[in-house]
C-alpha positions in Angstrom: 5.4 34.0 -21.8 2.5 36.1 -23.2 0.3 37.6 -20.5 -3.1 39.1 -21.0 -3.8 42.3 -19.1 -5.4 41.6 -15.6 -9.0 40.6 -16.1 -11.9 41.2 -13.7 -12.6 38.1 -11.8 -16.0 36.6 -12.7 -18.7 36.5 -10.0 -18.6 32.7 -10.0 -14.8 32.5 -9.4 -15.0 35.4 -6.9 -17.5 33.5 -4.8 -15.5 30.3 -5.1 -12.3 32.1 -4.1 -14.0 33.7 -1.1 -15.4 30.4 0.1 -12.0 28.8 -0.3 -10.4 31.6 1.7 -12.8 30.8 4.6 -12.0 27.1 4.3 -8.2 27.7 4.0 -7.4 26.8 7.7 -9.3 23.5 7.3 -7.8 22.8 3.9 -4.3 23.4 5.1 -4.8 21.0 8.0 -6.1 18.4 5.6 -3.3 18.9 3.1 -0.7 18.8 5.9 -1.4 15.1 6.1 -0.1 14.8 2.5 3.4 16.0 3.4 6.2 14.8 1.1 9.2 16.7 2.4 10.3 19.8 4.3 9.2 21.9 1.3 5.6 20.6 1.1 4.0 23.6 2.9 5.9 26.0 0.5 4.7 24.1 -2.5 1.1 24.3 -1.3 1.6 28.1 -1.4 2.8 27.9 -5.0 6.5 28.4 -4.0 8.5 26.2 -6.4 11.8 26.4 -8.1 12.1 27.8 -11.7 13.5 25.5 -14.4 16.4 26.4 -16.7 14.6 24.5 -19.4 11.2 25.0 -21.0 8.6 23.3 -19.0 5.8 20.9 -19.8 3.5 20.7 -16.8 1.3 17.6 -16.1 -1.1 17.2 -13.3 -2.4 13.9 -11.8 -4.6 13.9 -8.7 -3.2 10.7 -7.0 -1.9 7.2 -7.4 -4.6 6.0 -9.9 -4.1 8.9 -12.2 -0.3 8.6 -12.1 -0.5 4.9 -13.0 -2.9 5.5 -15.8 -0.9 8.5 -17.2 2.5 6.8 -16.9 2.7 5.7 -20.5 1.6 9.1 -21.7 4.2 10.9 -19.5 7.0 8.6 -20.5 6.1 9.3 -24.1 6.4 13.0 -23.4 9.9 12.5 -22.0 10.9 10.8 -25.2 9.2 13.3 -27.5 10.4 16.4 -25.8 13.8 15.7 -24.3 14.8 19.3 -24.3 11.9 20.2 -22.0 11.6 19.7 -18.3 8.6 17.6 -17.4 7.0 18.8 -14.2 4.3 16.6 -12.6 2.1 17.8 -9.8 -0.1 15.6 -7.6 -2.6 16.4 -4.8 -1.4 13.5 -2.6 1.8 12.2 -1.1 1.1 8.7 -2.4 0.8 10.1 -5.9 4.1 11.9 -5.3 5.8 8.6 -4.4 4.6 7.0 -7.6 5.9 9.9 -9.7 9.3 9.7 -8.1 9.5 5.9 -8.4 8.2 5.7 -12.0 9.3 8.9 -13.6 12.8 9.7 -12.2 13.5 12.1 -15.0 10.5 14.3 -14.1 10.3 16.9 -11.4 7.5 16.6 -8.9 5.7 19.2 -6.8 2.5 19.1 -4.7 -0.3 21.1 -6.3 -0.8 24.5 -4.6 -4.0 25.3 -2.8 -6.3 27.0 -5.4 -6.2 30.5 -4.1 -5.6 33.2 -6.8 -2.3 34.4 -5.4 -0.9 30.9 -4.9 -2.0 30.0 -8.4 -0.4 33.1 -9.9 2.9 32.5 -8.1 3.0 28.9 -9.2 2.4 29.6 -12.9 4.6 32.7 -12.9 7.5 30.6 -11.6 7.0 27.5 -13.5 6.1 29.3 -16.8 5.0 26.1 -18.6 5.1 26.1 -22.4 2.2 23.6 -22.4 0.3 21.5 -20.0 -1.9 18.4 -19.6 -4.4 17.7 -16.8 -5.6 14.1 -16.4 -9.2 13.0 -15.8 -11.3 15.9 -14.5 -9.2 17.9 -12.1 -10.7 21.4 -12.5 -9.0 24.0 -10.3 -10.6 27.3 -11.4 -7.9 29.8 -10.3 -5.0 27.7 -11.5 -6.7 27.3 -14.9 -7.5 31.0 -15.0 -3.8 31.8 -14.5 -2.9 29.5 -17.4 -5.6 31.1 -19.6 -4.4 34.6 -18.9 -0.9 33.6 -20.0 -2.2 31.8 -23.1 -0.7 28.5 -22.0 -2.1 25.7 -24.2 -3.7 23.0 -22.1 -5.0 19.5 -22.8 -7.6 17.9 -20.5 -6.8 14.3 -21.2 -8.7 11.1 -20.5 -11.6 13.3 -19.3 -14.4 11.5 -17.6 -17.5 12.7 -15.9 -19.9 10.3 -14.1 -23.6 10.9 -13.8 -23.3 11.6 -10.1 -20.4 14.1 -10.6 -22.5 15.7 -13.3 -25.3 16.4 -10.8 -22.9 18.2 -8.5 -21.2 20.2 -11.3 -24.6 21.4 -12.6 -25.1 23.4 -9.4 -21.9 25.4 -10.2 -22.1 25.3 -14.0 -20.9 29.0 -14.5 -17.7 28.1 -12.6 -17.2 24.8 -14.4 -17.8 26.4 -17.8 -15.2 29.0 -17.1 -12.7 26.4 -16.0 -13.3 24.3 -19.1 -12.7 27.3 -21.3 -9.0 27.3 -20.3 -8.4 24.0 -22.2 -7.3 24.2 -25.8 -8.4 20.6 -26.3 -10.4 18.1 -24.3 -10.1 14.3 -25.0 -13.0 12.5 -23.5 -13.0 8.8 -22.6 -16.5 8.0 -24.0 -19.4 9.6 -25.8 -21.3 9.8 -22.5 -18.4 11.8 -20.9 -18.3 14.1 -23.9 -22.1 14.8 -23.8 -21.9 15.7 -20.1 -18.9 18.0 -20.7 -20.8 19.8 -23.5 -23.8 20.2 -21.2 -21.5 21.9 -18.7 -20.2 24.4 -21.3 -17.3 22.8 -23.1 -16.8 24.0 -26.7 -17.7 21.3 -29.2 -14.8 22.2 -31.6 -12.3 21.6 -28.8 -13.7 18.3 -27.7 -12.7 14.8 -29.1 -13.7 11.3 -28.0 -10.5 9.2 -28.0 -11.2 6.4 -25.6 -9.5 5.7 -22.3 -5.8 5.5 -21.9 -6.5 3.1 -19.0 -6.9 0.4 -21.7 -3.3 1.1 -22.9 -1.8 -0.7 -19.9 1.9 -1.4 -20.4 2.7 -4.5 -18.5 6.3 -5.0 -17.3 8.0 -7.7 -19.4 9.0 -9.6 -16.3 5.6 -9.4 -14.6 4.4 -13.0 -15.6 7.7 -14.6 -14.5 7.9 -12.7 -11.2 4.2 -13.4 -10.4 4.6 -17.1 -11.3 7.7 -17.4 -9.1 5.9 -15.8 -6.1 2.9 -17.9 -6.7 4.9 -21.1 -7.0 6.2 -20.5 -3.5 2.6 -20.7 -2.2 2.1 -24.2 -3.5 -1.4 -25.4 -4.4 -3.2 -22.8 -2.2 -6.3 -21.0 -3.5 -5.5 -17.3 -3.6 -7.9 -14.4 -4.1 -7.3 -10.6 -3.8 -9.6 -7.9 -2.4 -8.1 -4.7 -3.9 -8.4 -1.0 -3.1 -10.7 -1.5 -0.1 -12.2 1.5 1.7 -13.5 2.1 5.2 -16.5 -0.3 5.8 -15.5 -2.8 3.1 -12.7 -4.8 4.9 -14.9 -6.3 7.6 -17.4 -8.0 5.3 -14.6 -9.1 3.0 -12.8 -10.7 5.9 -16.1 -12.3 6.9 -16.3 -13.8 3.4 -12.8 -15.1 3.8 -13.7 -16.8 7.1 -16.4 -18.7 5.2 -13.9 -19.7 2.5 -11.5 -20.9 5.2 -14.2 -23.1 6.7 -14.4 -24.8 3.3 -10.7 -24.8 2.5 -8.3 -23.9 5.4 -5.4 -23.3 3.0 -7.2 -20.4 1.2 -5.2 -17.2 1.2 -6.6 -13.6 0.9 -4.4 -10.8 -0.4 -5.9 -7.7 1.1 -5.0 -4.3 -0.3 -6.4 -1.2 1.4 -6.7 1.8 -0.9 -5.1 4.4 1.4 -1.8 4.1 3.3 -3.2 5.9 6.4 -5.5 2.8 6.9 -2.8 0.2 6.8 -2.5 -0.1 10.6 -6.2 0.1 11.1 -6.8 -2.8 8.7 -4.0 -4.8 10.4 -5.8 -4.3 13.7 -9.1 -5.4 12.2 -7.6 -8.6 10.8 -6.1 -9.4 14.2 -9.5 -8.8 15.9 -11.1 -11.3 13.5 -8.7 -13.9 14.9 -7.0 -14.4 11.5 -3.3 -15.1 11.1 -1.8 -12.4 8.9 1.5 -11.1 7.5 2.3 -7.6 6.3 4.0 -7.1 2.9 6.2 -4.4 4.4 7.7 -7.0 6.8 9.4 -8.7 3.8 8.8 -12.1 5.5 7.8 -15.0 3.3 4.2 -16.3 3.4 3.9 -19.5 5.5 1.2 -22.2 5.4 -0.3 -20.6 8.5 -0.8 -17.2 6.9 -4.4 -16.7 6.2 -4.3 -13.0 5.1 -1.5 -11.2 3.4 -1.9 -7.5 4.0 -0.3 -5.5 1.1 0.7 -2.4 2.9 3.0 -1.1 0.2 2.4 1.1 -2.9 2.7 0.5 -6.6 2.4 -3.4 -6.4 -1.2 -3.9 -7.1 -0.7 -5.1 -10.7 1.8 -7.6 -9.5 -0.6 -9.1 -6.9 -3.4 -9.1 -9.4 -1.2 -11.4 -11.5 -0.5 -13.5 -8.4 -4.1 -14.1 -7.5 -6.5 -16.7 -9.0 -9.5 -14.3 -8.7 -9.7 -10.6 -8.2 -12.4 -8.7 -6.3 -12.2 -5.0 -7.1 -13.4 -3.0 -4.1 -14.6 0.5 -3.8 -17.7 -1.1 -5.3 -19.3 -2.2 -2.1 -19.4 1.3 -0.6 -20.5 4.6 -2.1 -17.2 5.1 -3.7 -17.9 4.3 -7.4 -15.5 1.5 -7.9 -11.9 1.3 -9.1 -10.0 0.2 -12.2 -11.4 -3.1 -13.5 -8.9 -3.2 -16.3 -5.8 -4.1 -14.3 -6.9 -7.6 -13.3 -8.4 -8.1 -16.8 -5.1 -7.1 -18.5 -3.1 -9.7 -16.5 -5.7 -12.4 -17.1 -7.3 -12.7 -13.7 -11.1 -13.0 -13.6 -12.8 -9.8 -12.4 -15.5 -9.7 -9.7 -17.0 -6.5 -8.2 -19.7 -5.1 -6.1 -22.7 -3.1 -7.6 -21.4 0.5 -7.1 -19.5 1.3 -10.2 -20.6 4.7 -11.4 -17.0 5.9 -11.8 -16.3 3.0 -14.2 -19.7 2.5 -15.7 -18.5 2.4 -19.3 -15.7 -0.1 -18.6 -18.0 -2.2 -16.4 -20.6 -2.4 -19.2 -18.0 -3.3 -21.8 -16.8 -6.2 -19.6 -20.3 -7.4 -18.7 -21.3 -7.4 -22.4 -18.8 -10.2 -23.1 -19.3 -12.0 -19.7 -15.9 -10.7 -18.7 -17.0 -9.6 -15.2 -19.2 -11.0 -12.4 -21.1 -8.6 -10.2 -22.3 -9.5 -6.7 -24.8 -7.5 -4.6 -22.7 -7.7 -1.4 -19.6 -9.2 0.0 -21.7 -12.0 1.6 -22.3 -13.4 -1.9 -18.5 -13.8 -2.6 -17.9 -17.2 -1.0 -20.3 -19.0 -3.3 -19.0 -17.1 -6.4 -15.4 -17.7 -5.6 -15.9 -21.3 -4.8 -17.8 -21.7 -8.1 -14.9 -20.3 -10.1 -12.4 -22.6 -8.3 -14.7 -25.6 -9.1 -14.9 -24.8 -12.8 -11.4 -23.8 -14.1 -12.7 -23.7 -17.7 -15.3 -21.1 -16.9 -12.7 -19.2 -15.0 -10.4 -19.2 -18.0 -13.2 -18.1 -20.4 -14.1 -15.1 -18.3 -10.5 -14.1 -17.9 -9.9 -14.3 -21.7 -13.1 -12.4 -22.5 -12.0 -9.6 -20.2 -8.5 -9.5 -21.6 -9.8 -9.2 -25.2 -11.9 -6.2 -24.1 -8.6 -4.5 -23.0 -6.9 -5.4 -26.3 -9.8 -4.3 -28.5 -10.0 -0.8 -26.9 -6.3 0.1 -27.0 -5.1 3.0 -29.0 -6.3 6.0 -26.9 -2.8 6.7 -25.9 -1.6 7.4 -29.4 -4.7 9.6 -30.1 -4.2 11.6 -27.0 -0.5 12.1 -27.7 -1.5 13.3 -31.2 -3.9 15.8 -29.5 -1.1 17.1 -27.3 1.2 17.5 -30.4 -1.3 20.0 -31.8 -0.6 22.2 -28.7 3.2 21.6 -28.7 4.8 20.0 -31.8 7.3 17.3 -30.8 10.9 18.1 -31.2 12.5 17.3 -34.5 15.2 14.6 -34.8 17.7 17.3 -35.4 16.8 19.0 -32.1 17.0 15.7 -30.3 20.5 15.0 -31.7 21.8 18.4 -30.5 20.6 17.7 -27.0 23.6 17.8 -24.6 23.8 14.9 -22.2 24.2 17.5 -19.4 21.3 19.7 -20.3 
């Protein structure tokens, strides 16, 4: 690995590193909650095992990024079989998804972004190339890669207007971090414009679309969802997905109103974070609702009013089970969550008004009447009842949203092509000589 001589740390990165040093005790306590195994604390210090093979490093912040990046990462495993794919995440939930969905990859928790931890991590890993998904900018880690001339791709890059306002305040630090990337593939023109305003170099920036449109649905998903749904009989089923603190109670109140109209109605409630599963279960009980937890593995009964999905990696399945999908994170100041997953499986999409993290996708769906937006959860009973009363309108919206997904696919291929400029795929001859034990 080529290594440039030690460079003087910029003032911006020096101030950032100093502040991070002061915050380290707090950060370590916070990160301790994301423990994966006995080695988690070591990994947060950049202490990882070297690989006998050349490494491709990929970083995904958490569950959402892992799920979106999964097709890209699986393609890397096929295109570069002689390399070891190493995937890092910030969270334990992200780690669980990497291990479940990418068994041929090696996983580590990302180290705390102190200069000496970053240096240790990169020196040990020695990646030949890397890809960072969305907009995970860790200045010291990226500086370590730049110093070693490691080609990096910032893939599926997005930058909301609210995030832009925050980044403007630390523009010198952000500009330095962006300079570490050999290529940046932005999701939309708006994202590209914001990245340019923060100092990204125009000749390194491409607009490729979002790989979130390139959802690869499991072949057996429709059959499995239909079988699970058939066991429920003729019940009306809706899902409130990826809920955050403060959203569950008004959504449960909306369900109470629906139950007053139709006592057989069933809510699939999916909290965003595992640490809230027990809290949400207590909240359901306090509302006097009969509920069942997914983790219990018990079948839904006619008496079950709320089905609490307290497992990971099954959201797409339950979107396919439901008649109607309410995507949460949009009723609180979160910015929304992925609207494309219910659209891809043909379930009508409903959201709250706070969608700044998915503004481009929300606009694309709204333009074709592929999404309904409500001002608050209190408006949901009327909207849901209206859909159930008009199956034709329900089907039209679902199909319009699904067509948006299909029309915008192709970003995955474009972003893989961008990565190939950094590290050419292995030739067929190289693949044929790969030992089964290597």
